[in-house]
C-alpha positions as CSV (number, residue, x, y, z in Angstrom):
1,M,-28.8,61.4,145.3
2,D,-27.9,57.6,145.5
3,K,-25.1,56.1,147.5
4,K,-22.6,56.2,144.7
5,E,-22.9,59.8,144.1
6,I,-22.2,60.6,147.9
7,Q,-19.1,58.4,147.9
8,T,-18.0,60.2,144.7
9,N,-18.1,63.5,146.5
10,N,-16.6,62.3,149.8
11,P,-12.9,63.4,150.2
12,L,-12.2,60.4,152.5
13,H,-13.5,57.7,150.2
14,G,-11.1,55.1,149.8
15,I,-8.9,56.1,152.7
16,T,-8.8,53.8,155.7
17,L,-8.9,55.3,159.1
18,E,-5.8,53.4,159.9
19,T,-4.0,55.4,156.8
20,I,-5.6,58.7,158.2
21,L,-4.3,58.0,161.8
22,N,-0.8,57.2,160.5
23,R,-0.6,60.3,158.4
24,L,-1.7,62.4,161.2
25,I,0.8,60.9,163.6
26,Q,3.6,61.0,161.0
27,K,2.8,64.9,160.6
28,Y,1.9,65.8,164.3
29,G,3.3,62.7,166.5
30,W,1.1,61.7,169.3
31,K,1.9,64.7,171.5
32,E,0.6,67.1,169.3
33,L,-2.2,64.9,168.1
34,G,-3.6,64.8,171.5
35,E,-3.3,68.5,172.1
36,R,-5.2,69.1,168.8
37,I,-7.8,66.2,169.6
38,P,-7.7,65.7,173.5
39,I,-8.9,62.3,173.9
40,Q,-7.2,59.7,176.2
41,C,-6.2,57.1,173.4
42,F,-3.9,59.9,172.1
43,I,-2.7,61.1,175.4
44,N,-2.4,58.2,177.7
45,D,0.0,55.3,176.5
46,P,-1.1,55.7,172.6
47,S,-0.9,53.1,170.3
48,I,-2.5,52.7,166.8
49,K,-4.4,49.5,167.8
50,S,-6.2,51.2,170.8
51,S,-7.0,54.2,168.9
52,L,-8.2,52.4,166.0
53,K,-10.6,50.5,168.6
54,F,-11.9,53.7,170.3
55,L,-12.4,55.7,166.9
56,R,-14.4,52.9,165.5
57,R,-16.9,52.7,168.4
58,T,-17.0,56.7,168.9
59,P,-18.3,58.8,165.9
60,W,-17.8,62.2,167.3
61,A,-13.9,61.3,167.9
62,R,-13.6,59.9,164.5
63,K,-15.3,62.8,163.0
64,K,-12.9,65.1,164.8
65,V,-9.9,62.8,163.5
66,E,-11.6,63.0,159.8
67,E,-11.6,66.7,160.1
68,L,-8.3,67.5,161.2
69,Y,-7.2,65.1,158.3
70,L,-9.1,67.2,155.8
71,K,-7.7,70.3,157.3
72,S,-4.1,69.1,157.2
73,N,-4.1,69.1,153.4
74,F,-2.9,65.5,152.7
75,P,-2.7,64.4,149.0
76,T,-5.6,62.1,148.1
């Protein structure tokens, strides 16, 4: 399986982390997002910039955000 084939099967291919985060915030708001994924960047003085910085450096948190996005049935 080559890299191109893996990306073709990736439902998040072509969707930026910023887009994912913005859509989740629009759907749930910061408060509910912080309840669903209890990390400080969603709970304590949340912002897109600080959240993106944290998520890009923290693979386990990014994975949780991506999983919630997929479960939320946004159009691809």
